[in-house]
C-alpha positions in Angstrom: 37.6 -2.6 16.5 34.7 -1.3 18.7 32.1 -2.5 16.1 33.7 -5.9 16.2 33.7 -6.3 20.0 30.1 -5.0 20.2 29.1 -7.5 17.5 30.7 -10.4 19.4 28.6 -9.4 22.5 25.5 -9.2 20.4 26.3 -12.6 18.8 26.8 -14.2 22.2 23.4 -13.0 23.3 21.8 -14.2 20.0 23.5 -17.6 20.4 22.3 -18.0 24.0 18.8 -17.3 22.9 19.2 -20.1 20.4 20.3 -22.5 23.1 24.1 -22.3 22.8 26.1 -22.6 26.0 28.9 -20.1 25.8 32.2 -21.7 26.9 34.7 -19.0 25.9 34.9 -15.6 24.3 37.9 -14.1 22.6 40.0 -17.3 23.1 43.6 -16.7 22.1 45.8 -19.4 20.7 49.3 -19.2 19.0 47.3 -19.3 15.6 44.9 -16.5 16.4 41.7 -15.8 18.2 38.4 -17.6 18.3 35.6 -15.1 18.8 33.2 -17.5 20.6 33.3 -21.1 21.6 30.0 -22.7 22.5 28.4 -26.0 23.1 25.1 -27.5 22.1 23.9 -31.1 22.3 27.4 -32.3 23.1 28.9 -30.6 20.0 31.6 -28.0 20.3 30.9 -25.0 18.1 33.6 -22.4 17.1 32.2 -19.1 15.9 33.8 -16.4 13.8 31.8 -13.2 14.1 31.7 -10.6 11.3 29.9 -7.3 11.9 29.4 -4.6 9.4 27.5 -1.3 9.3 26.9 -1.4 5.5 27.5 -3.7 2.5 29.6 -1.1 0.7 32.6 -3.5 0.8 30.5 -6.7 0.3 29.0 -9.2 2.6 30.6 -9.7 6.0 31.5 -13.3 5.4 33.4 -12.4 2.2 36.1 -10.9 4.4 37.2 -14.3 5.7 40.4 -15.0 3.8 42.0 -18.4 3.2 44.7 -17.4 5.8 41.9 -16.6 8.3 40.2 -20.0 7.6 43.5 -21.8 8.3 44.0 -19.9 11.5 40.5 -20.8 12.6 41.0 -24.4 11.9 44.4 -24.5 13.7 43.0 -22.5 16.6 40.1 -24.9 16.9 42.4 -27.9 16.9 44.6 -26.2 19.5 41.5 -25.7 21.8 40.3 -29.3 21.3 43.7 -30.7 22.0 44.2 -28.5 25.1 40.9 -29.5 26.5 41.2 -33.3 25.7 38.3 -33.1 23.2 39.9 -34.4 20.0 37.3 -37.2 19.8 34.2 -34.9 20.1 32.0 -33.6 17.3 32.8 -30.0 16.3 32.4 -27.5 13.6 33.3 -23.9 12.7 30.3 -21.6 12.1 30.2 -17.9 11.0 27.7 -15.4 12.4 27.3 -12.2 10.4 25.7 -9.2 11.8 24.6 -6.3 9.6 23.8 -3.1 11.5 21.9 -0.8 9.1 19.4 1.9 9.8 18.9 1.0 13.4 18.3 -2.7 12.8 20.4 -5.8 13.3 20.3 -8.7 10.8 21.9 -11.9 11.9 22.9 -14.7 9.5 24.2 -18.0 11.0 26.2 -20.0 8.5 26.7 -23.5 9.9 29.8 -25.5 9.1 31.1 -22.5 7.1 34.8 -23.3 7.4 36.1 -26.8 6.8 39.6 -28.3 6.4 38.8 -29.6 2.9 
């Protein structure tokens, strides 16, 4: 759990350096939690953050199950509806962080989760 929370903080800093305005962190909905909600160029970005200290159990993004994907889509829609943003452009991205041997490697997967 601590690794995940630290990863979310690191990801927020990384995203801010990339020009993302952070709107929310750890946003809870009836469907689950959205790690980070951001905005860039008028587009709402929902981020799932996956942090690992090794690849022993595979790549971080491989841990996103179909159930988690549905929860992220439903949580995103809940946020958009609650903030009267249903007509805006939005997407769900994944940020993976691999912490190995004292280094951090970020991978930003845009539009990683879709409703199709």
